[in-house]
N, C-alpha and C positions, 0 to 999 in steps of 0.2 A: 542277563540276556533273556530269561523267561519272560520278565516285564515287558520288555522291547518287542519280545515274539507276540506276545497278547495283543500289545497295542496294535500292533501291525494287523494282525488278523481283524481285530474289532473295527480298524478304521476302514475296512473294504467288505464288512460283512455283507453276506449275500441277502436280498429282499426276500423273505419268505412268501410273501404275498402273490409273488409272480412265478412261483416254481412249480412245475408239472410233475408230481411225483410218479406218473403213469410212465414217464420217459425213464426213471429210475429203475421201475419193476421191469420194464422192456429190456434195459442193459443186463440187469440180472439175469433175465430169463435167457438172453442169447448167450451170455458168458458160461452159465451153468450147463447149457445144452451143448456147447462147442466141444466137438472131439480135441480141437488143439489145445483150448483153454483148460481141459479137464485135469490135466497133469501140470497145472501153473499154479504157483502160489499168487493168487490175486486178491486184491481187495478195492473197494469203492470207498472213497472218502467224501465226506458230504461237509463242505465248507460252510453250510448254513447251519447244520448241528453241531459241527467241530467233532465229527466222530466217524468210524468206519461204519457204514451201512450195509456192507456185504463183505463176506469173507470166504474163500473158497475151501472146501473141505481139506484139499491139499495144503493149503497155508496153515491151517489148524493142525494137521499132522506135523509139518515142519517146524513152525515158530509158535505154536500155541494159539489158544483161541482170544488173548488179549493184544495189545499191542506190542510190536516187536521189541524185545529188550535190546537196547544198545550197550555195547562193551563200556563200562566206565571209564575206561580212557580215551574213548572216542566222543563222549558225550558233548565235551566243550567245542570240539571242531565241527561236530555234526550241527550244533546249534548256531555257530558262526556262518556256516555254509547256509543254513536254512534262512537266517535273517538277510545274508547278502542276496539269495535267490528271490525271497519275497519283495525286496527292495526293487529288484529288477522287474519282476512280474507286475508290481503295484505302480511303479513310476513310468507312466506315459506308453505303457505296451497295450496297443489296441487289438493285437493279433495274438492273443494267448493261447488260442487254440493250435496255433503252429508250434508252441513250444514243448519240448521234450526234455525232462531233466533226468540225467542218468547219475546215480550217486553210489559211492562203495564205501563201505564201512564194515565194523564187525557187529555180528547180532547172535543171539543165542539160539542155536539150532540143538534141540535135543537137551543134553546136559552139559554141551560146551560151545564156547565161541567161535564162529568161522567168519571168514570174509564173505560178505554178499554184495550183490550189485541189485540195485532198485531202479527201475524205470517207472516215471511217473509221467502221465500225458492227460491234457483235459478231455473230459467226456462231454460236459455240458457247462454253458455259461448262464447267467441269468440275463435279464431283459436289457442290461446296460454293460454287459461284457465283463462282470465279474466272474471268478471261476467258482463254478458250483459244485460239479461232480468231477472228481480226479480218479483215474484208473492207476493203480499201483501193481506192479508185477516184480516180485522179489524171487532172486536165484541165487544159489549158491555159487560164488565165484571160482572158476578154474584155478585163479592164482591164490595160494594159500601161503606163500613165503613172505617173509618180512622184506622192506620195512611196512608195518601195517599202519598206513596213512589213510586218512579220510580224502576221499576225491570226490568232487561234483563237478559235472559239466552240464550246460544248458545248449541244447540243439535245437535250431531254428530249422524245423522240417520243411519249410517253403523256401528258403535260401541256401539251406546247407551249412550256415554259421554255426561252428562250435566255440564256446568260450567258458571260462571258469568265471562265476558270479562274485567271487572275491577277489580275483584279480582286478575287477573293474570297480568295484564298491567299496574295498579296503585300500585300494591304492597302494598296493604292495611295494612299489618303489620308495614310498615316502615313510613306511613303517620303520625300517632300519636304515641307518646311514651306509654309504658304501664301505666305510671301515668296519662298522658293525657286521656287514655281511661277509667281507672278508674273514673276520675273525670266527664269526658262527660256522663258516664254511670248514674253518681247520678245527674248530672244536669238533664237529660231525666226524672229521677224520681221526678223532682221538688225539689230538694234540694237546699237550699241556700248556699252561701259560707260559712257561719259560720257553718252551719251543715256539710257540706263537710269537712272542717277543723277538726271539733271535730272527724268525722268518720275515717278519715285517719290520724289523730294526726300530722298534720302539721298546719303552721299558715294561717290565712286568707289571708295574703298578697301573701303567696305562690300560694294559690288556684287562686287567682285572676292573678297572672302572669301566670299560666298555662291556665286559661280562654283565657287571651288575645291571648296565642300563639296558641290555638286551633282555634280560630277565623282567624288567621293570615294564618295557614296551610291549613284550608278548604276554605279560601277566601270568607268569609261570613261576615256579620255586626252584628249579634247577636247571643245570644244562642239558641234562637228559632230555627234560620236557621242553626246552627251548628247541632244541634239534627236531623233535617230533611235530612240534607245532609248526616251525618254519618249513618243514617238508610238507606238511598238510596245506599250508598258504601258498607254496610254489615259490618261497623265498629261496631256497637252495635246493639243491639236486643230490639225491643219495649216491 
């Protein structure tokens, strides 16, 4: 996934010859002097340099001076969502300035991981419409209860449309068959293979065959990971 992520970014690399970095300094000055933004964990990401070019003092206090540390159990789901989001942004979207991305995952806050909500919005594009500067605001989520799933939503601020990038680009209805979804829903409820076979009137061997295919399709090692991944993809509900 890291390789695909880098390829996607490089395929739409911003042209540095046409960027006015006075605009960046103006944005930094406005944010740093704003009373409203002063107590926000804010960063500005430069898609030409592939790095955060501004980080508020409050962000440094909460999340450190480096890139935000994502919980290890959330990393794969975060990457899947990022890839789907980039595909949406890069494939025929001419009005990227109207897009706002809201994502939820667990990140290191001080000495422990907590669920956070991150909002990303385009600040500036290059001369042909590629995203150059993105504003990121990171907040501790008021919801700290399980299940700890990774959630991504794209909001079109011009039309009000809200959708999940994964739902569109991974075509979730084709990831698992209807029977596999039935079995996975029962697994999520704590049902054993024998109980599932009795409920669906199929043999335990058939249930176990479906379980193995579910693990293979979701690229996970066990049923617990399969349930967590399916929740994140929106395939099943908790």
